[in-house]
N, CA, C, O and the ligand as a Tripos MOL2 file, in Angstrom:
@<TRIPOS>MOLECULE
protein
  277   275    70     0     0
PROTEIN
NO_CHARGES

@<TRIPOS>ATOM
      1 N          -4.2670   57.1080   -0.6170 N.3       1 MET1
      2 CA         -4.4340   55.6880   -0.9750 C.3       1 MET1
      3 C          -5.2290   54.8630    0.0750 C.2       1 MET1
      4 O          -6.0960   54.0380   -0.2130 O.2       1 MET1
      5 N          -4.8100   55.2010    1.3730 N.am      2 HIS2
      6 CA         -5.4780   54.4040    2.4800 C.3       2 HIS2
      7 C          -6.9360   54.6940    2.4400 C.2       2 HIS2
      8 O          -7.7610   53.7860    2.5420 O.2       2 HIS2
      9 N          -7.2780   55.9690    2.2910 N.am      3 ALA3
     10 CA         -8.6720   56.3130    2.2590 C.3       3 ALA3
     11 C          -9.3600   55.5660    1.1510 C.2       3 ALA3
     12 O         -10.4810   55.0770    1.2870 O.2       3 ALA3
     13 N          -8.5550   55.4870   -0.0910 N.am      4 ASP4
     14 CA         -9.2780   54.7630   -1.0000 C.3       4 ASP4
     15 C          -9.7770   53.4310   -0.6860 C.2       4 ASP4
     16 O         -10.8720   53.0420   -1.0900 O.2       4 ASP4
     17 N          -8.9630   52.6940    0.0560 N.am      5 ILE5
     18 CA         -9.2130   51.3320    0.5300 C.3       5 ILE5
     19 C         -10.3750   51.2810    1.2360 C.2       5 ILE5
     20 O         -11.2600   50.4620    0.9870 O.2       5 ILE5
     21 N         -10.4520   52.2820    2.2970 N.am      6 LEU6
     22 CA        -11.6830   52.4010    3.2400 C.3       6 LEU6
     23 C         -12.9380   52.7050    2.3970 C.2       6 LEU6
     24 O         -14.0290   52.2070    2.6760 O.2       6 LEU6
     25 N         -12.7520   53.5080    1.3960 N.am      7 ASP7
     26 CA        -14.0130   53.9190    0.8760 C.3       7 ASP7
     27 C         -14.4590   52.7100    0.0880 C.2       7 ASP7
     28 O         -15.6470   52.3950    0.0080 O.2       7 ASP7
     29 N         -13.5110   52.0620   -0.4730 N.am      8 GLU8
     30 CA        -13.9270   50.6250   -1.1740 C.3       8 GLU8
     31 C         -14.5160   49.7680   -0.5010 C.2       8 GLU8
     32 O         -15.5420   49.2560   -0.9470 O.2       8 GLU8
     33 N         -14.0200   49.4230    0.6940 N.am      9 ALA9
     34 CA        -14.6540   48.6010    1.7440 C.3       9 ALA9
     35 C         -15.9250   48.9410    2.0800 C.2       9 ALA9
     36 O         -16.7680   48.0450    2.1090 O.2       9 ALA9
     37 N         -16.3170   50.3740    2.4120 N.am     10 ALA10
     38 CA        -17.3990   50.8840    2.6260 C.3      10 ALA10
     39 C         -18.5210   50.6200    1.6650 C.2      10 ALA10
     40 O         -19.6500   50.2630    2.0010 O.2      10 ALA10
     41 N         -18.0700   50.8470    0.3350 N.am     11 ALA11
     42 CA        -18.8600   50.8070   -0.6810 C.3      11 ALA11
     43 C         -19.3930   49.2870   -1.0080 C.2      11 ALA11
     44 O         -20.4690   48.9690   -1.5170 O.2      11 ALA11
     45 N         -18.3200   48.4460   -0.5650 N.am     12 ARG12
     46 CA        -18.7100   47.0140   -0.8720 C.3      12 ARG12
     47 C         -19.5460   46.5490    0.0790 C.2      12 ARG12
     48 O         -20.3820   45.7030   -0.2390 O.2      12 ARG12
     49 N         -19.4570   47.0490    1.4760 N.am     13 GLU13
     50 CA        -20.3230   46.7820    2.5220 C.3      13 GLU13
     51 C         -21.6600   47.0910    2.3990 C.2      13 GLU13
     52 O         -22.5760   46.3160    2.6740 O.2      13 GLU13
     53 N         -21.7990   48.4050    1.9210 N.am     14 GLN14
     54 CA        -23.1390   49.0350    1.4790 C.3      14 GLN14
     55 C         -23.7660   48.1750    0.4240 C.2      14 GLN14
     56 O         -24.9250   47.7780    0.5470 O.2      14 GLN14
     57 N         -23.0040   47.8750   -0.6320 N.am     15 GLN15
     58 CA        -23.6540   47.0240   -1.7290 C.3      15 GLN15
     59 C         -24.1210   45.5410   -1.2060 C.2      15 GLN15
     60 O         -25.0720   44.9200   -1.6810 O.2      15 GLN15
     61 N         -23.4300   45.1710   -0.3330 N.am     16 MET16
     62 CA        -23.8880   43.7650    0.3760 C.3      16 MET16
     63 C         -25.2620   43.9410    0.9600 C.2      16 MET16
     64 O         -26.2360   43.2150    0.7580 O.2      16 MET16
     65 N         -25.1860   45.1390    1.8010 N.am     17 ILE17
     66 CA        -26.5600   45.2940    2.5890 C.3      17 ILE17
     67 C         -27.7210   45.6860    1.4290 C.2      17 ILE17
     68 O         -28.8770   45.2870    1.5660 O.2      17 ILE17
     69 N         -27.3720   46.3760    0.4560 N.am     18 GLU18
     70 CA        -28.4950   46.6110   -0.5960 C.3      18 GLU18
     71 C         -28.9750   45.2800   -1.3170 C.2      18 GLU18
     72 O         -30.1610   45.1270   -1.6120 O.2      18 GLU18
     73 N         -27.9200   44.2370   -1.6110 N.am     19 VAL19
     74 CA        -28.2600   42.7790   -2.1290 C.3      19 VAL19
     75 C         -29.0810   42.1530   -1.0020 C.2      19 VAL19
     76 O         -30.0720   41.4850   -1.2960 O.2      19 VAL19
     77 N         -28.7470   42.3230    0.1920 N.am     20 ALA20
     78 CA        -29.5120   41.6010    1.2620 C.3      20 ALA20
     79 C         -30.9450   42.0960    1.3650 C.2      20 ALA20
     80 O         -31.9350   41.3810    1.5230 O.2      20 ALA20
     81 N         -30.9200   43.3540    1.2600 N.am     21 LEU21
     82 CA        -32.3350   43.9580    1.2740 C.3      21 LEU21
     83 C         -33.0900   43.6440    0.0560 C.2      21 LEU21
     84 O         -34.2850   43.4000    0.2220 O.2      21 LEU21
     85 N         -32.6930   43.6100   -0.9510 N.am     22 ALA22
     86 CA        -33.3510   43.2730   -2.3700 C.3      22 ALA22
     87 C         -33.7590   41.8730   -2.2030 C.2      22 ALA22
     88 O         -34.9070   41.5830   -2.5390 O.2      22 ALA22
     89 N         -32.9400   40.9080   -1.7030 N.am     23 ASN23
     90 CA        -33.3400   39.4180   -1.6960 C.3      23 ASN23
     91 C         -34.1410   39.1470   -0.6030 C.2      23 ASN23
     92 O         -34.4940   37.9720   -0.5120 O.2      23 ASN23
     93 N         -34.5870   40.0290    0.3870 N.am     24 ARG24
     94 CA        -35.6320   39.6940    1.4110 C.3      24 ARG24
     95 C         -37.0170   39.3440    0.6130 C.2      24 ARG24
     96 O         -37.4650   40.1280   -0.2240 O.2      24 ARG24
     97 N         -37.5470   38.3260    0.8770 N.am     25 PRO25
     98 CA        -38.7700   37.7940    0.4170 C.3      25 PRO25
     99 C         -40.0060   39.0980    0.3790 C.2      25 PRO25
    100 O         -40.6570   39.3960   -0.6220 O.2      25 PRO25
    101 N         -40.0900   39.6030    1.4240 N.am     26 VAL26
    102 CA        -40.9890   40.6950    1.4810 C.3      26 VAL26
    103 C         -40.5550   41.8530    2.4660 C.2      26 VAL26
    104 O         -40.1750   41.6550    3.6200 O.2      26 VAL26
    105 N         -40.6610   43.0820    1.8590 N.am     27 PRO27
    106 CA        -40.1440   44.1690    2.9030 C.3      27 PRO27
    107 C         -41.2140   44.3210    3.8310 C.2      27 PRO27
    108 O         -42.4060   44.1520    3.5740 O.2      27 PRO27
    109 N         -40.6320   44.7070    5.1180 N.am     28 LYS28
    110 CA        -41.4620   44.8190    6.3430 C.3      28 LYS28
    111 C         -42.4210   45.9210    6.1410 C.2      28 LYS28
    112 O         -41.9810   47.0270    5.8270 O.2      28 LYS28
    113 N         -43.7360   45.7240    6.2940 N.am     29 MET29
    114 CA        -44.7070   46.6890    5.8560 C.3      29 MET29
    115 C         -45.7170   46.7140    7.0910 C.2      29 MET29
    116 O         -45.9660   45.7100    7.7590 O.2      29 MET29
    117 N         -46.2230   47.8650    7.3010 N.am     30 VAL30
    118 CA        -47.3970   47.9050    8.2370 C.3      30 VAL30
    119 C         -48.6880   47.9160    7.5880 C.2      30 VAL30
    120 O         -48.7120   48.2920    6.4160 O.2      30 VAL30
    121 N         -49.6800   47.5970    8.1040 N.am     31 TYR31
    122 CA        -51.0050   47.5710    7.5800 C.3      31 TYR31
    123 C         -51.6000   48.9460    7.6220 C.2      31 TYR31
    124 O         -51.7040   49.4650    8.7330 O.2      31 TYR31
    125 N         -51.9920   49.5870    6.6000 N.am     32 THR32
    126 CA        -52.3390   51.0590    6.6120 C.3      32 THR32
    127 C         -53.8240   51.1830    6.2170 C.2      32 THR32
    128 O         -54.3970   52.2440    6.4640 O.2      32 THR32
    129 N         -54.4970   50.1570    5.6090 N.am     33 GLY33
    130 CA        -55.7880   50.1530    5.2710 C.3      33 GLY33
    131 C         -55.8090   50.4500    3.7880 C.2      33 GLY33
    132 O         -56.9100   50.5160    3.2410 O.2      33 GLY33
    133 N         -54.7590   50.6260    3.1120 N.am     34 GLU34
    134 CA        -54.6490   50.9160    1.7930 C.3      34 GLU34
    135 C         -53.7780   50.2070    1.1130 C.2      34 GLU34
    136 O         -52.7060   49.9540    1.6630 O.2      34 GLU34
    137 N         -54.0310   49.7230   -0.2300 N.am     35 CYS35
    138 CA        -53.0550   48.9030   -1.1030 C.3      35 CYS35
    139 C         -51.6690   49.8310   -1.2030 C.2      35 CYS35
    140 O         -51.6860   51.0390   -1.4390 O.2      35 CYS35
    141 N         -50.5380   49.0820   -0.9900 N.am     36 HIS36
    142 CA        -49.3900   49.7970   -0.9630 C.3      36 HIS36
    143 C         -48.9010   50.2230   -2.3600 C.2      36 HIS36
    144 O         -47.8980   50.9210   -2.5080 O.2      36 HIS36
    145 N         -49.6420   49.7790   -3.3590 N.am     37 TRP37
    146 CA        -49.1950   49.9750   -4.7810 C.3      37 TRP37
    147 C         -50.2990   51.0680   -5.3690 C.2      37 TRP37
    148 O         -49.9140   52.1350   -5.8460 O.2      37 TRP37
    149 N         -51.6270   50.7300   -5.2990 N.am     38 CYS38
    150 CA        -52.6160   51.5320   -6.0050 C.3      38 CYS38
    151 C         -53.2280   52.3500   -4.9800 C.2      38 CYS38
    152 O         -53.8490   53.3020   -5.4530 O.2      38 CYS38
    153 N         -53.2400   52.2560   -3.6010 N.am     39 GLU39
    154 CA        -53.7650   52.8390   -2.6070 C.3      39 GLU39
    155 C         -55.1760   52.8120   -2.4620 C.2      39 GLU39
    156 O         -55.7920   53.6860   -1.8530 O.2      39 GLU39
    157 N         -55.7650   51.7130   -3.0740 N.am     40 GLU40
    158 CA        -57.1530   51.2000   -3.0050 C.3      40 GLU40
    159 C         -57.2510   50.7910   -1.4750 C.2      40 GLU40
    160 O         -56.3920   50.1610   -0.8570 O.2      40 GLU40
    161 N         -58.5090   51.2860   -0.9550 N.am     41 PRO41
    162 CA        -58.8370   50.8080    0.6100 C.3      41 PRO41
    163 C         -59.0600   49.3240    0.5110 C.2      41 PRO41
    164 O         -59.8120   48.8320   -0.3290 O.2      41 PRO41
    165 N         -58.3850   48.6290    1.3940 N.am     42 ILE42
    166 CA        -58.3470   47.2660    1.5850 C.3      42 ILE42
    167 C         -58.6760   46.8610    3.1470 C.2      42 ILE42
    168 O         -58.3720   47.6130    4.0720 O.2      42 ILE42
    169 N         -59.2890   45.6730    3.3300 N.am     43 ALA43
    170 CA        -59.7540   45.2850    4.5820 C.3      43 ALA43
    171 C         -58.5660   44.6440    5.4280 C.2      43 ALA43
    172 O         -58.5740   44.7840    6.6510 O.2      43 ALA43
    173 N         -57.4900   43.9050    4.7590 N.am     44 PHE44
    174 CA        -56.6240   43.5660    5.3630 C.3      44 PHE44
    175 C         -55.3030   43.0940    4.3430 C.2      44 PHE44
    176 O         -55.4970   42.9790    3.1330 O.2      44 PHE44
    177 N         -54.2030   42.8820    4.8350 N.am     45 GLY45
    178 CA        -53.0850   42.7940    4.0610 C.3      45 GLY45
    179 C         -52.3810   43.9420    3.6530 C.2      45 GLY45
    180 O         -52.5020   44.9490    4.3510 O.2      45 GLY45
    181 N         -51.5660   43.9820    2.5090 N.am     46 HIS46
    182 CA        -50.7840   45.0130    2.0470 C.3      46 HIS46
    183 C         -51.1130   45.4900    0.5390 C.2      46 HIS46
    184 O         -50.7130   46.5410    0.0390 O.2      46 HIS46
    185 N         -51.9180   44.5160   -0.0890 N.am     47 TYR47
    186 CA        -52.3080   44.9230   -1.3250 C.3      47 TYR47
    187 C         -53.7160   44.2600   -1.6310 C.2      47 TYR47
    188 O         -54.1840   43.2750   -1.0600 O.2      47 TYR47
    189 N         -54.3250   45.0430   -2.7040 N.am     48 CYS48
    190 CA        -55.7120   44.8290   -2.9320 C.3      48 CYS48
    191 C         -55.8470   43.3840   -3.7040 C.2      48 CYS48
    192 O         -56.8080   42.6240   -3.5840 O.2      48 CYS48
    193 N         -54.7020   43.1650   -4.5120 N.am     49 ASP49
    194 CA        -54.6640   41.8210   -5.1750 C.3      49 ASP49
    195 C         -53.1570   41.4450   -5.5200 C.2      49 ASP49
    196 O         -52.2020   42.1750   -5.2530 O.2      49 ASP49
    197 N         -53.0790   40.3240   -6.0910 N.am     50 LYS50
    198 CA        -51.7270   39.6060   -6.2180 C.3      50 LYS50
    199 C         -50.9880   40.5400   -7.3000 C.2      50 LYS50
    200 O         -49.7770   40.7310   -7.1870 O.2      50 LYS50
    201 N         -51.6780   41.0870   -8.2880 N.am     51 ASP51
    202 CA        -51.0780   41.9540   -9.3750 C.3      51 ASP51
    203 C         -50.3540   43.1170   -8.7170 C.2      51 ASP51
    204 O         -49.1880   43.3970   -8.9990 O.2      51 ASP51
    205 N         -51.1160   43.8130   -7.7920 N.am     52 CYS52
    206 CA        -50.5500   45.0530   -7.2460 C.3      52 CYS52
    207 C         -49.3150   44.4510   -6.5330 C.2      52 CYS52
    208 O         -48.2250   44.9690   -6.7800 O.2      52 CYS52
    209 N         -49.3740   43.4300   -5.6900 N.am     53 ARG53
    210 CA        -48.3120   42.8300   -4.9190 C.3      53 ARG53
    211 C         -47.1090   42.5950   -5.9220 C.2      53 ARG53
    212 O         -46.0130   43.0640   -5.6140 O.2      53 ARG53
    213 N         -47.2240   42.0470   -6.8460 N.am     54 HIS54
    214 CA        -46.2260   41.8290   -8.0720 C.3      54 HIS54
    215 C         -45.6070   42.9640   -8.8050 C.2      54 HIS54
    216 O         -44.4250   42.8990   -9.1430 O.2      54 HIS54
    217 N         -46.4120   44.0980   -9.0940 N.am     55 ASP55
    218 CA        -46.0020   45.1150   -9.5230 C.3      55 ASP55
    219 C         -45.0760   46.0420   -8.5250 C.2      55 ASP55
    220 O         -44.0520   46.6310   -8.8720 O.2      55 ASP55
    221 N         -45.6840   46.0410   -7.1600 N.am     56 HIS56
    222 CA        -44.7690   46.5930   -6.1100 C.3      56 HIS56
    223 C         -43.3800   45.9300   -5.7890 C.2      56 HIS56
    224 O         -42.3580   46.5180   -5.4370 O.2      56 HIS56
    225 N         -43.5380   44.7200   -5.9660 N.am     57 GLU57
    226 CA        -42.2450   44.0250   -5.6400 C.3      57 GLU57
    227 C         -41.2210   44.1890   -6.9200 C.2      57 GLU57
    228 O         -40.0140   44.3520   -6.7430 O.2      57 GLU57
    229 N         -41.7880   44.1320   -8.1510 N.am     58 VAL58
    230 CA        -40.9300   44.6020   -9.1340 C.3      58 VAL58
    231 C         -40.3810   46.0110   -9.1050 C.2      58 VAL58
    232 O         -39.2330   46.2610   -9.4730 O.2      58 VAL58
    233 N         -41.1670   46.8640   -8.6890 N.am     59 PHE59
    234 CA        -40.8480   48.1530   -8.6310 C.3      59 PHE59
    235 C         -39.6080   48.2190   -7.4890 C.2      59 PHE59
    236 O         -38.5150   48.6950   -7.7960 O.2      59 PHE59
    237 N         -39.8570   47.7560   -6.3040 N.am     60 LEU60
    238 CA        -38.9080   47.7300   -5.3120 C.3      60 LEU60
    239 C         -37.5940   47.1130   -5.7170 C.2      60 LEU60
    240 O         -36.5010   47.6130   -5.4530 O.2      60 LEU60
    241 N         -37.7960   45.8900   -6.4360 N.am     61 TRP61
    242 CA        -36.4510   45.3730   -7.1210 C.3      61 TRP61
    243 C         -35.7370   46.2560   -8.1750 C.2      61 TRP61
    244 O         -34.5130   46.3200   -8.2820 O.2      61 TRP61
    245 N         -36.6160   46.9250   -8.9350 N.am     62 ALA62
    246 CA        -35.7620   47.8790   -9.8990 C.3      62 ALA62
    247 C         -35.2700   48.8790   -9.1370 C.2      62 ALA62
    248 O         -34.1530   49.2620   -9.4850 O.2      62 ALA62
    249 N         -35.8390   49.5190   -8.0400 N.am     63 GLU63
    250 CA        -35.1610   50.4550   -7.4030 C.3      63 GLU63
    251 C         -33.8290   50.1000   -6.7460 C.2      63 GLU63
    252 O         -32.8680   50.8690   -6.7310 O.2      63 GLU63
    253 N         -33.8400   48.7780   -6.1600 N.am     64 SER64
    254 CA        -32.7950   48.3010   -5.4120 C.3      64 SER64
    255 C         -31.5300   48.1500   -6.6000 C.2      64 SER64
    256 O         -30.3550   48.4010   -6.3340 O.2      64 SER64
    257 N         -31.9530   47.7460   -7.7920 N.am     65 GLN65
    258 CA        -31.0540   47.4070   -8.6930 C.3      65 GLN65
    259 C         -30.4650   48.6790   -9.2550 C.2      65 GLN65
    260 O         -29.3040   48.6490   -9.6630 O.2      65 GLN65
    261 N         -31.2080   49.8580   -9.3120 N.am     66 ARG66
    262 CA        -30.7940   51.0790   -9.6730 C.3      66 ARG66
    263 C         -29.7380   51.6160   -8.7220 C.2      66 ARG66
    264 O         -28.7800   52.2600   -9.1500 O.2      66 ARG66
    265 N         -29.9040   51.3650   -7.4900 N.am     67 ARG67
    266 CA        -28.9910   51.8900   -6.4100 C.3      67 ARG67
    267 C         -27.7650   51.3590   -6.5070 C.2      67 ARG67
    268 O         -26.7450   52.0470   -6.4710 O.2      67 ARG67
    269 N         -27.7800   49.8070   -6.6650 N.am     68 ILE68
    270 CA        -26.6190   49.1590   -6.7560 C.3      68 ILE68
    271 C         -25.6400   49.6540   -7.9880 C.2      68 ILE68
    272 O         -24.4440   49.9030   -7.8370 O.2      68 ILE68
    273 N         -26.3450   49.7520   -9.2070 N.am     69 ALA69
    274 CA        -25.7350   50.1730  -10.2650 C.3      69 ALA69
    275 C         -25.3370   51.6710  -10.3270 C.2      69 ALA69
    276 O         -24.7550   52.1140  -11.3170 O.2      69 ALA69
    277 ZN        -53.6920   47.8060   -5.3370 Zn       70 ZN70
@<TRIPOS>BOND
     1     1     2 1
     2     2     3 1
     3     3     4 2
     4     3     5 am
     5     5     6 1
     6     6     7 1
     7     7     8 2
     8     7     9 am
     9     9    10 1
    10    10    11 1
    11    11    12 2
    12    11    13 am
    13    13    14 1
    14    14    15 1
    15    15    16 2
    16    15    17 am
    17    17    18 1
    18    18    19 1
    19    19    20 2
    20    19    21 am
    21    21    22 1
    22    22    23 1
    23    23    24 2
    24    23    25 am
    25    25    26 1
    26    26    27 1
    27    27    28 2
    28    27    29 am
    29    29    30 1
    30    30    31 1
    31    31    32 2
    32    31    33 am
    33    33    34 1
    34    34    35 1
    35    35    36 2
    36    35    37 am
    37    37    38 1
    38    38    39 1
    39    39    40 2
    40    39    41 am
    41    41    42 1
    42    42    43 1
    43    43    44 2
    44    43    45 am
    45    45    46 1
    46    46    47 1
    47    47    48 2
    48    47    49 am
    49    49    50 1
    50    50    51 1
    51    51    52 2
    52    51    53 am
    53    53    54 1
    54    54    55 1
    55    55    56 2
    56    55    57 am
    57    57    58 1
    58    58    59 1
    59    59    60 2
    60    59    61 am
    61    61    62 1
    62    62    63 1
    63    63    64 2
    64    63    65 am
    65    65    66 1
    66    66    67 1
    67    67    68 2
    68    67    69 am
    69    69    70 1
    70    70    71 1
    71    71    72 2
    72    71    73 am
    73    73    74 1
    74    74    75 1
    75    75    76 2
    76    75    77 am
    77    77    78 1
    78    78    79 1
    79    79    80 2
    80    79    81 am
    81    81    82 1
    82    82    83 1
    83    83    84 2
    84    83    85 am
    85    85    86 1
    86    86    87 1
    87    87    88 2
    88    87    89 am
    89    89    90 1
    90    90    91 1
    91    91    92 2
    92    91    93 am
    93    93    94 1
    94    94    95 1
    95    95    96 2
    96    95    97 am
    97    97    98 1
    98    98    99 1
    99    99   100 2
   100    99   101 am
   101   101   102 1
   102   102   103 1
   103   103   104 2
   104   103   105 am
   105   105   106 1
   106   106   107 1
   107   107   108 2
   108   107   109 am
   109   109   110 1
   110   110   111 1
   111   111   112 2
   112   111   113 am
   113   113   114 1
   114   114   115 1
   115   115   116 2
   116   115   117 am
   117   117   118 1
   118   118   119 1
   119   119   120 2
   120   119   121 am
   121   121   122 1
   122   122   123 1
   123   123   124 2
   124   123   125 am
   125   125   126 1
   126   126   127 1
   127   127   128 2
   128   127   129 am
   129   129   130 1
   130   130   131 1
   131   131   132 2
   132   131   133 am
   133   133   134 1
   134   134   135 1
   135   135   136 2
   136   135   137 am
   137   137   138 1
   138   138   139 1
   139   139   140 2
   140   139   141 am
   141   141   142 1
   142   142   143 1
   143   143   144 2
   144   143   145 am
   145   145   146 1
   146   146   147 1
   147   147   148 2
   148   147   149 am
   149   149   150 1
   150   150   151 1
   151   151   152 2
   152   151   153 am
   153   153   154 1
   154   154   155 1
   155   155   156 2
   156   155   157 am
   157   157   158 1
   158   158   159 1
   159   159   160 2
   160   159   161 am
   161   161   162 1
   162   162   163 1
   163   163   164 2
   164   163   165 am
   165   165   166 1
   166   166   167 1
   167   167   168 2
   168   167   169 am
   169   169   170 1
   170   170   171 1
   171   171   172 2
   172   171   173 am
   173   173   174 1
   174   174   175 1
   175   175   176 2
   176   175   177 am
   177   177   178 1
   178   178   179 1
   179   179   180 2
   180   179   181 am
   181   181   182 1
   182   182   183 1
   183   183   184 2
   184   183   185 am
   185   185   186 1
   186   186   187 1
   187   187   188 2
   188   187   189 am
   189   189   190 1
   190   190   191 1
   191   191   192 2
   192   191   193 am
   193   193   194 1
   194   194   195 1
   195   195   196 2
   196   195   197 am
   197   197   198 1
   198   198   199 1
   199   199   200 2
   200   199   201 am
   201   201   202 1
   202   202   203 1
   203   203   204 2
   204   203   205 am
   205   205   206 1
   206   206   207 1
   207   207   208 2
   208   207   209 am
   209   209   210 1
   210   210   211 1
   211   211   212 2
   212   211   213 am
   213   213   214 1
   214   214   215 1
   215   215   216 2
   216   215   217 am
   217   217   218 1
   218   218   219 1
   219   219   220 2
   220   219   221 am
   221   221   222 1
   222   222   223 1
   223   223   224 2
   224   223   225 am
   225   225   226 1
   226   226   227 1
   227   227   228 2
   228   227   229 am
   229   229   230 1
   230   230   231 1
   231   231   232 2
   232   231   233 am
   233   233   234 1
   234   234   235 1
   235   235   236 2
   236   235   237 am
   237   237   238 1
   238   238   239 1
   239   239   240 2
   240   239   241 am
   241   241   242 1
   242   242   243 1
   243   243   244 2
   244   243   245 am
   245   245   246 1
   246   246   247 1
   247   247   248 2
   248   247   249 am
   249   249   250 1
   250   250   251 1
   251   251   252 2
   252   251   253 am
   253   253   254 1
   254   254   255 1
   255   255   256 2
   256   255   257 am
   257   257   258 1
   258   258   259 1
   259   259   260 2
   260   259   261 am
   261   261   262 1
   262   262   263 1
   263   263   264 2
   264   263   265 am
   265   265   266 1
   266   266   267 1
   267   267   268 2
   268   267   269 am
   269   269   270 1
   270   270   271 1
   271   271   272 2
   272   271   273 am
   273   273   274 1
   274   274   275 1
   275   275   276 2
@<TRIPOS>SUBSTRUCTURE
     1 MET1         2 RESIDUE 1 A MET
     2 HIS2         6 RESIDUE 1 A HIS
     3 ALA3        10 RESIDUE 1 A ALA
     4 ASP4        14 RESIDUE 1 A ASP
     5 ILE5        18 RESIDUE 1 A ILE
     6 LEU6        22 RESIDUE 1 A LEU
     7 ASP7        26 RESIDUE 1 A ASP
     8 GLU8        30 RESIDUE 1 A GLU
     9 ALA9        34 RESIDUE 1 A ALA
    10 ALA10       38 RESIDUE 1 A ALA
    11 ALA11       42 RESIDUE 1 A ALA
    12 ARG12       46 RESIDUE 1 A ARG
    13 GLU13       50 RESIDUE 1 A GLU
    14 GLN14       54 RESIDUE 1 A GLN
    15 GLN15       58 RESIDUE 1 A GLN
    16 MET16       62 RESIDUE 1 A MET
    17 ILE17       66 RESIDUE 1 A ILE
    18 GLU18       70 RESIDUE 1 A GLU
    19 VAL19       74 RESIDUE 1 A VAL
    20 ALA20       78 RESIDUE 1 A ALA
    21 LEU21       82 RESIDUE 1 A LEU
    22 ALA22       86 RESIDUE 1 A ALA
    23 ASN23       90 RESIDUE 1 A ASN
    24 ARG24       94 RESIDUE 1 A ARG
    25 PRO25       98 RESIDUE 1 A PRO
    26 VAL26      102 RESIDUE 1 A VAL
    27 PRO27      106 RESIDUE 1 A PRO
    28 LYS28      110 RESIDUE 1 A LYS
    29 MET29      114 RESIDUE 1 A MET
    30 VAL30      118 RESIDUE 1 A VAL
    31 TYR31      122 RESIDUE 1 A TYR
    32 THR32      126 RESIDUE 1 A THR
    33 GLY33      130 RESIDUE 1 A GLY
    34 GLU34      134 RESIDUE 1 A GLU
    35 CYS35      138 RESIDUE 1 A CYS
    36 HIS36      142 RESIDUE 1 A HIS
    37 TRP37      146 RESIDUE 1 A TRP
    38 CYS38      150 RESIDUE 1 A CYS
    39 GLU39      154 RESIDUE 1 A GLU
    40 GLU40      158 RESIDUE 1 A GLU
    41 PRO41      162 RESIDUE 1 A PRO
    42 ILE42      166 RESIDUE 1 A ILE
    43 ALA43      170 RESIDUE 1 A ALA
    44 PHE44      174 RESIDUE 1 A PHE
    45 GLY45      178 RESIDUE 1 A GLY
    46 HIS46      182 RESIDUE 1 A HIS
    47 TYR47      186 RESIDUE 1 A TYR
    48 CYS48      190 RESIDUE 1 A CYS
    49 ASP49      194 RESIDUE 1 A ASP
    50 LYS50      198 RESIDUE 1 A LYS
    51 ASP51      202 RESIDUE 1 A ASP
    52 CYS52      206 RESIDUE 1 A CYS
    53 ARG53      210 RESIDUE 1 A ARG
    54 HIS54      214 RESIDUE 1 A HIS
    55 ASP55      218 RESIDUE 1 A ASP
    56 HIS56      222 RESIDUE 1 A HIS
    57 GLU57      226 RESIDUE 1 A GLU
    58 VAL58      230 RESIDUE 1 A VAL
    59 PHE59      234 RESIDUE 1 A PHE
    60 LEU60      238 RESIDUE 1 A LEU
    61 TRP61      242 RESIDUE 1 A TRP
    62 ALA62      246 RESIDUE 1 A ALA
    63 GLU63      250 RESIDUE 1 A GLU
    64 SER64      254 RESIDUE 1 A SER
    65 GLN65      258 RESIDUE 1 A GLN
    66 ARG66      262 RESIDUE 1 A ARG
    67 ARG67      266 RESIDUE 1 A ARG
    68 ILE68      270 RESIDUE 1 A ILE
    69 ALA69      274 RESIDUE 1 A ALA
    70 ZN70       277 GROUP 0 **** ****
């Protein structure tokens, strides 16, 4: 019974971390020379265009939602 309470607290803390990560405006990413979504070579930034940025953000959000659920 005591262990159940600890597990629940740990699960709740983990969920709070997941929510916090999901709500960050932009994940911390390094410049790789490629679009993070379609892997096109790019001169700067993280994406070749705003559509790739949007698609990747939606993907990351969907991933975070799936982990919480
Ligand atoms: Zn791209």
